[in-house]
N, C-alpha and C positions, 0 to 999 in steps of 0.2 A: 731621537729625543725631541728635537724641535718640531718634527713632523707630527708627533703625538700631541704636543702642546697646542699647535695650530689647529689640529682637528678638534681638540677639546673646546677651544674658544669658538670655533665655528659652530659646534653643536650647541653650546650654551647660548650663543647669539640667536640661532634658529629657534631654540626653545623659548627664549624670551620674546621673540617676535610673534611666535604662535600664540603665546599666553596673552599678549596685549593686542591681538588683532582687533581692529575697529570695524564696526559694522555700519552700513548706510541704511538709515530708516527714512522713508519719505512717503509721499502720496502720488497717485496717478491722477488722470483727468476725471472731472465730474461727468456723470452720465445719468440720464433719467430712467427710473424704473417704476413699476407699480407694485406696491406692497399689498399683500392679502391680509387685512386686519380682521381678526375674529369678530363675528357679530355685525360687521359692516356690510351693507348692501353693495357698496361700490369700493373698488380698490383705490388706495391712496397713492397719489403721484409724489415721489420724493426723488432726491438726488443722492447718488452714491459714488464713491471712488475707491480704488484699491489701496490697501495699505501695503507698501513695498518694503522688503528687507533685502538688502544687497541686490536690488533690481528685480526681485522675484515677488509675485503676489502672495501675500500671506492670508489676508482677509479682505472683505469689503466692508466699508463703514458708512455711517450716516452721521450728520451733524458735525460740529466742530470738536476737536480734541481739547481736553483740559490738562494743562501742565501742572503736575503735582510737585515735581522737583526739576532741577536743571536737566536731569537725565531720564525722567520718567513722565509719562502722560497716560491718560485714560481716554477711551473713545468707544462708542457703541457700534456693534457689528450688525450686519445683515448677511443673510445667506440664502442660497437657493436649495429648496427642498424638492425631492422627487415626488410629484403629485400624480404619477401615472398609476392606473389601476392594474392589478395583476393580469386581467383578461385583455388589456389593451395592447396593441402592437404598434410598431412604427416608432416615430421620434418620441423621446422622453418629454413629458410635460413638466416643466420646472415652475416652481412657485417661490417667489421672493418672500422671505419672512424676516421680521425684526428680531434681533437676538439680544444677548446681554452685553455687558461691558468688558473691555479688554484693558489690561495693564501692559504697557509697552516700554521697554528699556532701550533708549537710543544707543547706549554704549555696547551692550551685549547683543542687541538684536532680538532679545527674548520677548515673545508675545504670549501672554497667558490670560485665561479667563478670570474674571472677578466674580466671586460668589456673593452677591448682594441678597441678604435675607428677604424673603417674600417679594422679591422684585418681579414684576410682570411686564414683559416687553411691550405689551399692547396698551396698558393703562398707567404704568408708572413713569413719571417724568422726573428723572434724577437730576438734581441741581448740585454741582460740585463746588466746594470751597476748601482750599488746602487739600488734605487727604480725606475729607469727609464728603459723603453723599447723603442728601436729604431727598426723600420721595415718599409717596403713598404706596404701600405694598398691599398685596392680596394673598390670602391663605391659599393653600393647595386646592381646597374644595371650592374656592370662590365665594365662600359665605361670609367671610370677615375681611376687613381692611384695617391697615395700621399706618400710623405715622412713624416713619423709620429714619433714623440717623445711623449710618454705618461708617466705620473707619477702615481704611485699607490696612491689612495686616492683623485686624482684630477678628476673632472667630464669632463673637457675639455682637449684636447691634448695641450702640450706646443708648438708643431710644427705640422702643417698640410699643407705641401707645395705641390701644384698640380704638377704632373709629366706627363707621357705620356698620350695621348688620343687615344684610340683604333680606333676612327674614322679617325685618321691621318695615320693609317696603322702601328702603332708602338705597340710593346708588352710591358709587364710590368716587364720584367726582371730587377732585380737590385741585386748587390752583398750584402752580409750581411754587415750592417753598422758597422763601426769600432769606438770604444770608446777610448777616451783619458782623462786623468785627469789633474787638475791644469793648466788651468780651465777645468771643466767637459765639454767635447764637443764630438760630434759624426760626422763622415765623411760618407756621402752618395755618392754612385757611381752608379747611374742608367744607364741602357743601353741606348745608343744613346743620352745621355745628359752629360753635364759637371758635374764632381763631385763637391760637395759643403760641407761646414762645418757649423754645428749649435752649438752654445755655450749655454749651459743650464744656465738660470738665475733665476730659481725657488727656493723657499725656501723649507725646509723639510715639508712633510705632514704627519700627524699622521696616522699610518696604522691601528690602532685599530678601528673597527666598534663599534657601540653603544652597541651591544650585544656580543662583543668578549670575555668579561670576564665571560660570563655565561657558556661557554664550552658546551660539549655534554655528555650526560649520556651514 
């Protein structure tokens, strides 16, 4: 009888330990790479470092992370793309590309991509405040641009204001949006257009996905 009770307690303790397993999230050393920017004659020199989960490389990132909560942060990724032609032989020709943003949970070790509407890795400069991202986005056909304010956990952007139209001979340049608090608002200053301010009126959105508490082994 006692043997059975002890075995039960041991099993419960093991299950509890497994359920509350903590993960280690950190970064490796910086290194210099050359990004292939679309439309640019020369490659851009930037610094990247690996994102590590439990000591293993999950992604490579550029720039500084933005803490959203005590347990979550966002960071932009870069990746290597196979640029070898089918008829080429020998070593693979890798091309560094700028990617989208990632949401990282320090507790569970979960790393997941963030779907930012109309975000273009080459021309969109996302500026984060709380769980909001402000940037100038581009349509899929590259013909229109928008002032975007997106919130983590929300399927639709809080703001999607049309800006320049390339058919009118304008370009999509706009300065990095500037955030202010009390009230939370952001200032956009697109090229060839008057600057404007958008005040955020959204409520907080739960950042945890349905499987966020499962973590990764």
